PAKE-325623 format. One record per residue (C-alpha): residue number from 1; x, y, z. Coordinates in nm, 4 decimals, always signed. Layout:
<NUM, <X, Y, Z>>
...
***
This chain:
<1, <-1.4254, +20.9733, +8.8832>>
<2, <-1.6434, +21.0200, +8.5742>>
<3, <-1.8683, +20.7383, +8.4216>>
<4, <-1.6728, +20.4561, +8.2758>>
<5, <-1.7124, +20.4912, +7.8981>>
<6, <-1.9067, +20.1907, +7.8449>>
<7, <-2.1829, +20.3324, +8.0805>>
<8, <-2.2743, +20.5831, +7.8466>>
<9, <-2.3720, +20.3107, +7.6037>>
<10, <-2.2174, +20.0065, +7.4384>>
<11, <-1.8958, +20.1011, +7.1797>>
<12, <-2.0189, +20.0818, +6.8595>>
<13, <-1.9452, +20.2323, +6.4898>>
<14, <-2.0794, +20.5973, +6.4682>>
<15, <-2.3402, +20.6730, +6.1790>>
<16, <-2.1174, +20.8029, +5.9259>>
<17, <-1.8984, +20.4581, +5.9566>>
<18, <-1.5713, +20.7079, +5.9995>>
<19, <-1.5603, +20.6982, +6.4406>>
<20, <-1.6467, +20.5249, +6.7234>>
<21, <-1.9306, +20.5973, +6.9976>>
<22, <-2.0353, +20.5083, +7.3152>>
<23, <-2.3955, +20.5108, +7.3176>>
<24, <-2.4329, +20.8856, +7.1788>>
<25, <-2.1393, +20.9912, +7.3261>>
<26, <-1.8477, +21.0368, +7.1175>>
<27, <-1.5106, +20.7955, +7.1721>>
<28, <-1.1650, +20.8775, +7.0888>>
<29, <-0.9319, +20.5879, +7.0471>>
<30, <-0.6226, +20.6268, +7.2522>>
<31, <-0.4659, +20.3023, +7.2926>>
<32, <-0.0903, +20.2000, +7.4549>>
<33, <+0.0768, +19.9137, +7.3181>>
<34, <+0.1562, +19.6438, +7.5698>>
<35, <+0.1801, +19.3281, +7.4084>>
<36, <+0.3004, +19.1145, +7.6844>>
<37, <+0.1257, +19.2358, +7.9933>>
<38, <-0.0137, +18.9193, +8.0490>>
<39, <+0.2814, +18.7142, +8.0318>>
<40, <+0.5441, +18.9487, +8.2044>>
<41, <+0.3538, +19.2055, +8.4499>>
<42, <+0.2226, +19.0610, +8.7880>>
<43, <-0.0905, +19.1676, +8.9155>>
<44, <+0.0621, +19.4430, +9.0843>>
<45, <+0.3097, +19.5731, +8.8497>>
<46, <+0.0088, +19.5553, +8.6187>>
<47, <-0.2016, +19.7596, +8.7983>>
<48, <+0.0740, +20.0354, +8.8910>>
<49, <+0.1365, +20.0457, +8.4658>>
<50, <-0.2617, +20.1194, +8.4354>>
<51, <-0.3311, +20.3300, +8.6667>>
<52, <-0.0862, +20.5316, +8.5254>>
<53, <-0.1972, +20.4594, +8.1558>>
<54, <-0.5653, +20.5863, +8.2462>>
<55, <-0.3744, +20.9180, +8.4457>>
<56, <-0.2230, +20.9987, +8.1236>>
<57, <-0.6065, +20.9939, +7.9200>>
<58, <-0.5279, +20.6330, +7.7401>>
<59, <-0.8426, +20.4775, +7.7508>>
<60, <-0.7409, +20.1509, +7.5329>>
<61, <-0.4690, +19.8890, +7.6133>>
<62, <-0.3539, +19.6695, +7.3489>>
<63, <-0.2144, +19.3735, +7.4773>>
<64, <-0.1727, +18.9613, +7.3985>>
<65, <-0.3112, +18.6805, +7.5716>>
<66, <-0.1066, +18.3852, +7.4591>>
<67, <+0.2279, +18.5569, +7.4118>>
<68, <+0.3461, +18.1931, +7.3555>>
<69, <+0.1812, +17.9033, +7.1877>>
<70, <+0.1944, +17.7172, +7.5162>>
<71, <-0.0894, +17.5343, +7.5909>>
<72, <-0.2910, +17.6671, +7.3064>>
<73, <-0.1424, +17.3793, +7.1354>>
<74, <-0.3268, +17.1209, +7.2762>>
<75, <-0.7215, +17.1267, +7.3236>>
<76, <-0.8408, +17.4629, +7.4142>>
<77, <-1.0188, +17.3646, +7.7342>>
<78, <-0.6816, +17.1882, +7.8867>>
<79, <-0.4813, +17.5009, +7.8345>>
<80, <-0.1792, +17.4200, +8.1080>>
<81, <-0.1713, +17.6700, +8.3476>>
<82, <-0.5149, +17.8038, +8.5328>>
<83, <-0.3508, +18.0240, +8.7351>>
<84, <-0.1858, +18.2536, +8.4324>>
<85, <-0.6002, +18.2621, +8.3049>>
<86, <-0.6444, +18.3747, +8.6833>>
<87, <-0.4166, +18.6484, +8.6180>>
<88, <-0.5227, +18.7670, +8.3050>>
<89, <-0.8936, +18.7641, +8.4812>>
<90, <-0.7675, +19.0054, +8.7679>>
<91, <-0.5739, +19.2478, +8.5133>>
<92, <-0.8351, +19.2749, +8.3055>>
<93, <-1.0844, +19.3875, +8.6204>>
<94, <-0.8247, +19.6526, +8.6840>>
<95, <-0.8426, +19.7352, +8.4145>>
<96, <-1.2713, +19.7554, +8.3942>>
<97, <-1.2315, +19.9598, +8.7573>>
<98, <-1.0308, +20.2264, +8.5886>>
<99, <-1.2233, +20.2518, +8.2637>>
<100, <-1.0022, +20.0922, +8.0021>>
<101, <-1.0911, +19.8944, +7.7403>>
<102, <-0.8663, +19.5719, +7.6879>>
<103, <-0.7949, +19.5309, +7.2614>>
<104, <-0.7097, +19.1685, +7.3233>>
<105, <-0.5032, +18.9830, +7.0675>>
<106, <-0.5947, +18.5642, +7.0971>>
<107, <-0.2415, +18.4764, +7.0210>>
<108, <+0.0160, +18.5985, +6.7786>>
<109, <-0.0659, +18.5364, +6.4065>>
<110, <+0.2628, +18.3627, +6.3702>>
<111, <+0.1373, +18.0550, +6.5402>>
<112, <-0.1705, +18.0309, +6.2884>>
<113, <+0.0342, +18.1211, +6.0055>>
<114, <+0.2667, +17.8630, +6.0534>>
<115, <+0.0713, +17.5789, +6.1588>>
<116, <+0.1105, +17.5383, +6.5462>>
<117, <-0.2570, +17.6907, +6.5935>>
<118, <-0.4950, +17.5363, +6.2690>>
<119, <-0.8740, +17.6352, +6.2286>>
<120, <-1.0212, +17.3910, +6.4799>>
<121, <-0.7608, +17.4882, +6.7630>>
<122, <-0.8346, +17.7895, +6.6647>>
<123, <-1.2122, +17.7867, +6.7342>>
<124, <-1.1634, +17.5914, +7.0156>>
<125, <-0.9269, +17.8539, +7.2001>>
<126, <-1.2050, +18.1126, +7.1087>>
<127, <-1.4678, +17.8862, +7.2647>>
<128, <-1.1840, +17.8491, +7.6065>>
<129, <-1.2088, +18.2537, +7.5928>>
<130, <-1.5759, +18.2922, +7.5334>>
<131, <-1.6159, +18.0734, +7.8445>>
<132, <-1.3864, +18.2726, +8.0850>>
<133, <-1.4232, +18.6656, +7.9379>>
<134, <-1.7612, +18.6600, +7.7618>>
<135, <-1.9812, +18.9630, +7.9316>>
<136, <-1.6875, +19.2039, +7.9992>>
<137, <-1.7853, +19.5304, +7.9164>>
<138, <-1.4709, +19.6720, +7.8470>>
<139, <-1.3430, +19.3727, +7.5324>>
<140, <-1.2394, +19.4712, +7.1970>>
<141, <-1.0810, +19.1731, +7.0123>>
<142, <-0.8640, +19.2056, +6.7780>>
<143, <-0.7813, +18.9091, +6.5107>>
<144, <-0.4222, +18.8677, +6.3589>>
<145, <-0.1124, +18.9997, +6.5316>>
<146, <+0.1721, +19.1349, +6.3151>>
<147, <+0.0744, +18.9051, +6.0260>>
<148, <-0.0740, +18.9403, +5.6583>>
<149, <-0.4039, +18.8233, +5.6495>>
<150, <-0.3242, +18.6615, +5.2936>>
<151, <-0.1118, +18.3802, +5.5170>>
<152, <-0.4341, +18.2364, +5.6568>>
<153, <-0.7084, +18.4220, +5.5627>>
<154, <-0.9528, +18.1102, +5.6316>>
<155, <-0.8664, +18.0893, +5.9547>>
<156, <-0.8977, +18.4219, +6.0649>>
<157, <-1.2105, +18.5142, +5.9283>>
<158, <-1.3382, +18.1566, +6.0989>>
<159, <-1.1563, +18.3170, +6.4835>>
<160, <-1.3736, +18.6762, +6.3758>>
<161, <-1.6941, +18.5239, +6.3084>>
<162, <-1.6788, +18.2989, +6.6011>>
<163, <-1.5697, +18.5803, +6.8004>>
<164, <-1.8885, +18.7505, +6.7043>>
<165, <-2.1029, +18.4990, +6.8185>>
<166, <-1.9333, +18.4756, +7.1115>>
<167, <-1.9029, +18.8334, +7.1974>>
<168, <-2.2162, +19.0374, +7.0046>>
<169, <-2.1554, +19.3302, +7.2047>>
<170, <-1.7553, +19.3566, +7.1035>>
<171, <-1.6120, +19.5282, +6.8288>>
<172, <-1.3416, +19.3086, +6.6039>>
<173, <-1.0664, +19.4697, +6.4292>>
<174, <-0.7281, +19.3345, +6.2738>>
<175, <-0.3569, +19.3913, +6.3449>>
<176, <-0.1259, +19.3371, +6.0211>>
<177, <+0.1835, +19.3000, +5.9269>>
<178, <+0.4055, +19.6201, +5.8976>>
<179, <+0.3065, +19.9042, +5.6438>>
<180, <-0.0062, +19.7136, +5.5362>>
<181, <-0.3466, +19.7241, +5.6569>>
<182, <-0.6364, +19.4779, +5.6957>>
<183, <-0.8475, +19.6557, +5.3903>>
<184, <-0.6150, +19.4653, +5.1947>>
<185, <-0.7281, +19.1458, +5.2585>>
<186, <-1.0489, +19.1898, +5.4883>>
<187, <-1.2429, +19.5014, +5.3280>>
<188, <-1.6039, +19.4505, +5.3520>>
<189, <-1.6650, +19.1647, +5.5696>>
<190, <-1.9374, +19.1703, +5.8051>>
<191, <-1.7374, +19.0405, +6.1282>>
<192, <-1.4503, +19.3229, +6.1095>>
<193, <-1.5515, +19.6391, +6.2822>>
<194, <-1.2976, +19.8634, +6.1960>>
<195, <-0.9649, +19.8617, +5.9834>>
<196, <-0.6181, +19.8705, +6.1858>>
<197, <-0.2789, +19.9676, +5.9867>>
<198, <+0.0885, +19.9374, +6.0588>>
<199, <+0.2956, +20.2072, +6.0092>>
<200, <+0.5574, +20.0363, +6.0808>>
<201, <+0.9073, +20.2143, +6.2569>>
<202, <+1.0804, +20.2971, +5.8910>>
<203, <+1.2234, +20.5859, +5.7209>>
<204, <+1.1330, +20.6853, +5.3789>>
<205, <+1.4498, +20.5802, +5.2932>>
<206, <+1.4870, +20.2385, +5.4599>>
<207, <+1.2814, +20.0745, +5.1789>>
<208, <+1.4468, +19.7499, +5.1529>>
<209, <+1.7034, +19.6301, +5.4445>>
<210, <+1.7031, +19.2648, +5.3194>>
<211, <+1.4833, +19.2085, +5.6793>>
<212, <+1.2099, +18.9262, +5.7478>>
<213, <+0.9973, +19.2186, +5.7881>>
<214, <+1.0478, +19.3503, +5.4137>>
<215, <+0.7190, +19.4642, +5.2266>>
<216, <+0.6945, +19.3099, +4.9283>>
<217, <+0.5629, +19.5043, +4.5593>>
<218, <+0.2416, +19.4339, +4.5340>>
<219, <+0.1469, +19.5971, +4.9198>>
<220, <+0.1211, +19.9388, +4.9759>>
<221, <+0.4341, +20.1437, +5.1445>>
<222, <+0.4282, +20.4898, +5.2435>>
<223, <+0.7155, +20.5644, +5.4048>>
<224, <+0.6593, +20.8069, +5.7095>>
<225, <+0.3565, +20.9380, +5.5406>>
<226, <+0.1187, +20.7071, +5.7577>>
<227, <-0.2034, +20.9329, +5.6779>>
<228, <-0.1996, +20.8016, +5.3573>>
<229, <-0.2975, +20.4691, +5.4809>>
<230, <-0.6278, +20.6545, +5.6417>>
<231, <-0.6824, +20.7591, +5.3115>>
<232, <-0.6368, +20.4135, +5.1323>>
<233, <-0.8661, +20.2527, +5.3689>>
<234, <-1.1156, +20.5111, +5.3291>>
<235, <-1.1311, +20.4409, +4.9812>>
<236, <-1.1409, +20.0550, +5.0032>>
<237, <-1.4125, +20.0565, +5.2719>>
<238, <-1.6579, +20.1975, +5.4844>>
<239, <-1.5241, +20.1957, +5.8317>>
<240, <-1.3368, +20.3346, +6.1003>>
<241, <-0.9460, +20.3047, +6.0810>>
<242, <-0.6743, +20.3539, +6.2994>>
<243, <-0.2723, +20.3409, +6.2862>>
<244, <-0.2210, +20.0162, +6.5565>>
<245, <+0.1107, +20.0211, +6.5567>>
<246, <+0.3271, +20.3237, +6.4152>>
<247, <+0.6823, +20.4278, +6.4879>>
<248, <+0.7621, +20.3341, +6.8754>>
<249, <+0.9326, +20.5996, +7.0853>>
<250, <+1.2632, +20.5186, +7.1663>>
<251, <+1.3175, +20.2239, +6.8854>>
<252, <+1.5491, +20.1543, +6.6050>>
<253, <+1.4464, +20.3470, +6.3040>>
<254, <+1.4191, +20.0561, +6.0803>>
<255, <+1.4446, +19.8025, +6.3850>>
<256, <+1.7082, +19.5877, +6.2212>>
<257, <+2.0325, +19.8307, +6.2211>>
<258, <+2.1418, +19.9018, +6.5806>>
<259, <+2.3777, +20.2057, +6.4598>>
<260, <+2.0826, +20.3609, +6.3366>>
<261, <+1.9046, +20.6675, +6.5383>>
<262, <+1.6136, +20.6386, +6.7916>>
<263, <+1.2613, +20.7693, +6.7026>>
<264, <+1.2106, +21.0370, +6.9875>>
<265, <+0.8884, +21.2461, +7.0822>>
<266, <+0.8314, +21.4762, +6.8358>>
<267, <+0.8585, +21.2031, +6.5384>>
<268, <+0.5998, +21.0175, +6.7576>>
<269, <+0.3768, +21.3026, +6.7365>>
<270, <+0.3907, +21.3635, +6.4256>>
<271, <+0.2361, +20.9909, +6.3348>>
<272, <-0.0294, +21.0818, +6.6029>>
<273, <-0.1358, +21.4034, +6.4256>>
<274, <-0.0791, +21.3480, +6.0794>>
<275, <-0.2904, +21.0224, +6.1049>>
<276, <-0.5831, +21.1632, +6.3125>>
<277, <-0.5605, +21.5049, +6.1394>>
<278, <-0.6448, +21.2946, +5.7878>>
<279, <-0.9798, +21.0871, +5.9539>>
<280, <-0.8418, +20.8019, +6.1557>>
<281, <-1.0865, +20.7127, +6.4447>>
<282, <-0.7925, +20.7924, +6.7434>>
<283, <-0.3983, +20.6648, +6.7696>>
<284, <-0.2273, +20.3776, +6.9165>>
<285, <+0.0715, +20.5071, +7.0812>>
<286, <+0.3655, +20.2575, +7.1363>>
<287, <+0.6938, +20.2765, +7.3917>>
<288, <+0.9868, +20.0335, +7.2880>>
<289, <+1.0336, +19.9610, +7.7192>>
<290, <+0.6857, +19.9006, +7.7337>>
<291, <+0.6358, +19.7019, +7.3924>>
<292, <+0.8466, +19.4349, +7.5573>>
<293, <+0.8062, +19.5379, +7.9332>>
<294, <+1.1745, +19.5471, +7.9752>>
<295, <+1.3429, +19.4991, +8.3246>>
<296, <+1.7263, +19.6668, +8.3485>>
<297, <+1.9877, +19.3529, +8.4558>>
<298, <+1.6646, +19.0844, +8.4457>>
<299, <+1.6399, +19.0022, +8.0669>>
<300, <+1.7584, +19.0365, +7.7225>>
<301, <+1.5784, +19.3088, +7.5192>>
<302, <+1.5572, +19.4020, +7.1466>>
<303, <+1.5772, +19.7010, +6.9581>>
<304, <+1.8180, +19.8539, +7.1481>>
<305, <+1.6521, +19.9057, +7.4739>>
<306, <+1.8099, +20.0956, +7.7440>>
<307, <+1.5063, +20.2273, +7.9922>>
<308, <+1.3273, +19.9892, +8.2617>>
<309, <+0.9660, +20.0161, +8.1526>>
<310, <+0.8792, +20.1532, +8.4712>>
<311, <+1.1065, +20.4376, +8.4128>>
<312, <+0.9149, +20.4463, +8.0166>>
<313, <+0.5762, +20.5505, +8.1463>>
<314, <+0.7109, +20.8865, +8.2325>>
<315, <+0.8881, +20.9415, +7.8918>>
<316, <+0.7527, +21.2551, +7.7146>>
<317, <+0.5774, +21.1427, +7.4199>>
<318, <+0.3698, +20.8704, +7.6203>>
<319, <+0.2095, +21.1924, +7.8420>>
<320, <+0.1783, +21.4488, +7.5215>>
<321, <-0.0685, +21.2060, +7.3582>>
<322, <-0.3627, +21.3588, +7.5790>>
<323, <-0.3292, +21.6670, +7.4368>>
<324, <-0.4671, +21.5105, +7.0797>>
<325, <-0.7249, +21.3505, +7.2378>>
<326, <-0.8600, +21.6543, +7.4658>>
<327, <-0.8429, +21.8822, +7.1796>>
<328, <-1.0384, +21.6551, +6.9038>>
<329, <-1.2651, +21.5791, +7.2093>>
<330, <-1.3529, +21.9751, +7.2810>>
<331, <-1.4952, +21.9841, +6.8830>>
<332, <-1.7249, +21.7542, +6.7082>>
<333, <-1.4598, +21.5515, +6.5541>>
<334, <-1.6995, +21.2590, +6.4383>>
<335, <-1.8653, +21.5012, +6.1854>>
<336, <-1.5074, +21.6458, +6.0712>>
<337, <-1.3275, +21.6334, +5.7685>>
<338, <-0.9636, +21.6744, +5.6253>>
<339, <-0.9542, +21.9801, +5.3799>>
<340, <-0.6325, +22.0469, +5.2011>>
<341, <-0.8542, +22.2705, +4.9798>>
<342, <-0.7690, +22.5281, +5.2589>>
<343, <-0.3979, +22.5734, +5.2082>>
<344, <-0.3387, +22.8571, +4.9912>>
<345, <-0.0391, +22.7400, +4.7261>>
<346, <-0.1391, +22.3476, +4.7963>>
<347, <-0.0169, +22.0410, +5.0028>>
<348, <+0.3472, +22.0432, +5.1061>>
<349, <+0.5062, +21.7009, +5.0883>>
<350, <+0.6777, +21.4494, +5.3633>>
<351, <+0.7744, +21.6625, +5.6359>>
<352, <+0.7001, +21.9746, +5.5397>>
<353, <+0.3132, +21.8435, +5.5247>>
<354, <+0.0418, +22.1186, +5.6939>>
<355, <-0.2258, +21.8799, +5.7959>>
<356, <-0.5761, +22.0641, +5.7623>>
<357, <-0.8852, +21.9275, +5.9498>>
<358, <-1.2239, +22.0713, +5.9833>>
<359, <-1.5775, +22.0545, +6.1454>>
<360, <-1.8569, +22.2790, +6.2215>>
<361, <-1.7257, +22.5871, +6.4122>>
<362, <-1.3512, +22.4802, +6.4132>>
<363, <-1.0463, +22.4276, +6.1993>>
<364, <-0.7212, +22.2428, +6.3373>>
<365, <-0.3693, +22.2739, +6.1287>>
<366, <-0.0535, +22.0590, +6.2588>>
<367, <+0.2613, +22.2014, +6.1067>>
<368, <+0.5293, +21.9356, +6.1959>>
<369, <+0.8454, +22.1570, +6.0538>>
<370, <+0.6800, +22.5069, +6.2052>>
<371, <+0.6924, +22.6193, +5.8636>>
<372, <+0.4929, +22.9575, +5.7559>>
<373, <+0.1857, +22.8608, +5.5955>>
<374, <-0.1590, +23.0457, +5.4572>>
<375, <-0.4985, +22.9694, +5.4822>>
<376, <-0.8137, +23.0671, +5.2732>>
<377, <-1.0436, +23.1779, +5.5013>>
<378, <-1.2755, +23.3802, +5.2966>>
<379, <-1.5930, +23.1698, +5.3188>>
<380, <-1.6255, +23.2813, +5.6500>>
<381, <-1.6912, +23.6472, +5.5914>>
<382, <-1.9006, +23.8193, +5.8393>>
<383, <-1.7944, +23.5322, +6.1214>>
<384, <-1.5657, +23.6498, +6.4133>>
<385, <-1.2809, +23.3875, +6.3949>>
<386, <-1.0421, +23.3538, +6.6754>>
<387, <-0.6764, +23.1839, +6.6323>>
<388, <-0.4427, +23.0256, +6.9048>>
<389, <-0.1341, +22.8312, +6.8752>>
<390, <-0.0946, +22.4733, +7.0757>>
<391, <+0.2023, +22.3514, +7.1661>>
<392, <+0.1836, +21.9698, +7.1294>>
<393, <+0.4597, +21.8905, +7.3347>>
<394, <+0.3044, +22.0552, +7.6420>>
<395, <-0.1006, +22.1111, +7.5972>>
<396, <-0.0828, +22.5021, +7.6125>>
<397, <-0.2892, +22.7198, +7.3925>>
<398, <-0.2274, +23.0498, +7.3267>>
<399, <-0.4606, +23.3242, +7.1940>>
<400, <-0.3229, +23.5501, +6.9203>>
<401, <-0.6261, +23.7446, +6.8318>>
<402, <-0.8993, +23.7148, +6.5951>>
<403, <-0.8300, +23.6603, +6.1977>>
<404, <-0.9152, +23.8234, +5.9218>>
<405, <-1.1380, +23.5971, +5.6810>>
<406, <-0.9961, +23.6693, +5.3398>>
<407, <-0.8708, +23.4211, +5.0533>>
<408, <-0.4829, +23.4277, +5.1937>>
<409, <-0.4589, +23.4468, +5.5688>>
<410, <-0.0768, +23.4234, +5.7086>>
<411, <+0.0263, +23.2327, +5.9396>>
<412, <+0.3626, +23.2490, +6.1399>>
<413, <+0.4530, +22.9821, +6.3995>>
<414, <+0.6276, +23.0756, +6.7442>>
<415, <+0.9777, +22.9899, +6.7573>>
<416, <+1.0514, +22.6821, +6.9840>>
<417, <+1.3816, +22.6766, +7.2081>>
<418, <+1.3310, +22.2996, +7.2645>>
<419, <+1.1224, +21.9588, +7.1724>>
<420, <+1.1104, +21.9876, +6.8083>>
<421, <+0.9386, +22.2528, +6.6263>>
<422, <+0.6004, +22.1346, +6.5553>>
<423, <+0.2754, +22.3570, +6.6333>>
<424, <-0.1094, +22.2946, +6.6118>>
<425, <-0.3302, +22.6264, +6.4640>>
<426, <-0.6615, +22.5912, +6.6308>>
<427, <-0.9521, +22.8394, +6.4819>>
<428, <-1.3068, +22.8715, +6.5928>>
<429, <-1.5809, +23.0606, +6.4833>>
***
């Protein structure tokens, strides 16, 4: 196999503060969401899952170590089940063999918010994790865990700083509550290397649902426009950012009303392309069955789950994420930037949006609805400009020829018969 990412050098923030590198090699974050991986799966099943994800191009797995508060409520050096921690180590060994980073939440943030784990217990727990896992090359740490940073800011800061001491070579992020970003509370913090936002699972019209996760008025809420969180984080701080929890494939829209439809692959792709082409350092994918490792007939499931996780690992959007990653890795994305100014007539709203990202020698556009649009390419006069359509559902690139370098070049998307209407325009010069 190719070198594992860390063999090019330690994972770090790029010089411009917007992306990640392993040594001098750009690193495009493509994560899968596997919260109860250690809690639910055997070593053998975890190995099956990790190999599947590795072959699909994922390079980060997000998981929670203490999925329940059992034991962590006690002195961390007397955690109740040594066999469990041995299993965690074996699963992490397999991830390392496959070249996968493990983005680990020490525990769910609710245990800290609710006082089950106070500051001293949290620090003892981090010391325990330091004793067990320090020195592993494939660790990323995620503080928080589906909770607002304002719920217990000093505890989260203390955990972040202790993690920095114990794991000096590891990057640290913070996984926030739905429709919020870590930049709301921890912009400028020296222990935090990158921001995460959770754009969440609601449609534009699902603003208030009288549910436990309704967003308070003081916080930002952008509906399905997850690209706006990228802009928000860029304005708040000079750190990379990523959508750490967008709408999951095959989950109920809005989570709380089982009569609502499920999010499907084209919508899941949209979240990925929108945020990355706005300047996110990569993207995190999730599937309703995998985020709970649902097994048919063996457990109750949440959010109208209906597929066994062993089936869900083959579902379409999970295999389509790599087409975004492969395209970005084929260009100098670290020195790229979003550029709506290329759009003739200006940017469009909501699902009509045309994302435009460009860098040295390339322009990439994402069109979710397959509508026609025009670009101003007049600044490229004198250059040979080649254009291709790419189907984000298949990754297939289709050459359309050279295009003129004028103030208004019109692009008409091909007709699609299945799998949504979205297209990617790839221009190279």
